[in-house]
N, C-alpha and C positions, 0 to 999 in steps of 0.2 A: 049548789055549786055555782050555778049561773047567777051572776049579779048584774044589776042594771048598770049601764055605763055611766049614767048620771051620778049614781052613788060613788062610783070610782073617782070621777072628777071632783066631787065634793070632798072626798077624803084626801085627795092629792092637794087640793087648794088649802086645806087646813094645815098641811105639812109645810107649805111654802112660806118662807118668811120674807119680810120686806127687806130690801137692800138699804144700807145706810145712804144718806144723801152724799152726793159727789163721789159715789163708789166708782162709777165709770171714769170720771175725770182722773181720780187717783190711779186707777189701773192703767190708763193710757199714759200718764206721766211716768209711771214705773217702767212701762214697756219701752218708752222713748229713751229712758236712761240705760236700760239693758241692751237695747238694739238701736244705736244711733243711726240716723239716716246717713246714707253715703252721699257724698257730693257727686253730682253728675258733671262731667266735663263735656264741653261742646265738641272737642276734637279728641277722639279716642286714638291713641297711637297705633292700634291695630288697623283702624280704618285708613289712616294715612299710609301705613305700610302696604296695605292691600291696594290702595289707589296707585301707589308708585309701581308696584309689581304689574298691575294691569296696564299702566301707561307704558312701561318698558316693553311689555309683551306686544302691545299694539305697534310701538315704534319699531321693534325688531321685525315684526311681520311686514310692516309697510316698507321698511328698508329692503327686505328680501324681495318683496313683490315688485317694487319699482326699480330695482337694480338693473342698470342698462348694460351690463357686461354681456359678452357673447354667450349664448346658451351653450351648455355642455352638450357635445354630440355623443350620443350613445352608440357604441359600435353595434351594428346589427349582426348578430351571430345566431347560430341555431340554438336559441334558448328553448329548451324543451321543458315543459312543466312535468316534473316526474310524478308518478303515482306513488301512493303509499299503500300499506296493507289495508288501511281503512277504506281505500277506494275499491278494493277487491270485495270485501264483505264486512258487515258490521261486527261480526264475531272476531275477525282478525284485527279490526280496529281496537277492540277491547284488549286483546292480547298485546298489541303494540303499545297502547297507552299504558297498560300495566307495567310493562318492562321499562319503558322510557321514564315513567314516574318513579319506579324503584331505583333506576340508575341515578336519576337526579337526586333522590333522597339520600342515597348512599354517598354521593359526592358531597352533598351539603353537610353530612354528619362528620366528615373527615377534616381533621385539623392539620394544616400544613405548617411545619416548623422547619427551621434551618437544619435541624438534626435529621429530619426525615426526608430531606430534599432528594437524596439519591434514590430512595425507595419510590417516592412519588414520581420522579422523572421517568424511571423505568416503566412503571405502570401506565403513565400518561402516554408514553410512546406506543405501547401496545394498544391502548384505547384509541389512539389516533389512527392506527392502522386498521383496527376493527371498524371505525367510523368511515374511513375511506372505502373499505370493502362494502359496508352497508349502503353507501351512496352509489357505488357501482352496481350493486344488486337492485337498487331502486330504479336506476337507469335501465337495467336489463328488463325489469318488470314493466316499465313504461314502453320500451321498444318492442319487446316480443310478446307482451301480454302475460297474464298470470299463468304460471305453471306450478305444479306441486313442488318441483325441485327449487324453484326460485323462492317460493313462499316459505318452504322449510329452511332454506339457507338464511333468509332474513330473520326468521324467528330464532334460529340457532345463533346468529350473530348477536342478537339482543341477549340471549342466554349467556353467551361467552363474556360479553361486557359486564353483565351483572355478576357472574361468577368471579371475574377478574377483580371487581371491586370488593367482593366478599373476601377474597384472598388478601387484598391490600389491607383491608380493615383488620384481619387476623394478624398479619405481619406487624401492623402498627401497634396492636395490643401487646404482642410479644416484645417488640422494641421498647414500648413504654414500661412493661414490667421489668425488663432487664435494666433499664435506666433507673427505675425506682430501687431495684435491688442494689445497684452500684452506689446510689446516693445513700442508702441505709448503711452500707458497709463503710462508706467514707465518714458518716456521722458517728459510727460506733468506734472508729479508730481514734 
């Protein structure tokens, strides 16, 4: 079963045939015809555009930096950095992040149309009220420290907002199916 490697190479050399003369030249010529070389331009329009954008960015930055107008005076008020649920504990941060991500996902899925404006406006007013209450609860959390009531109220607020968006989505589905049914009736008449 075992064969000498020299015998294998001798058998392989016997199978190899010589290539005809100018084989490589003909191959390269055919390759050039099939895939012609692209012209390279010295100035690529993307490079020019990128240079212009960078120049404009630097110009705008320099203009703002060297602008000699009066500096805007910031009113010094009691700006308190509010705490969030994540500042209380890592577990509560996960809960807060979950609800906020779910709320943002639900909002991104909904399509606002002129026909659904009234429905959206009503729900957005309720969401705004819940958001104001959430900010007030965060301020209370910051000022008086974490308590079970405040933490539960914050989580409940997030739950209410998410449930409100679920109800909005279901009402939009009902509205869409009723519109589709009306359209079908109009087409059948």
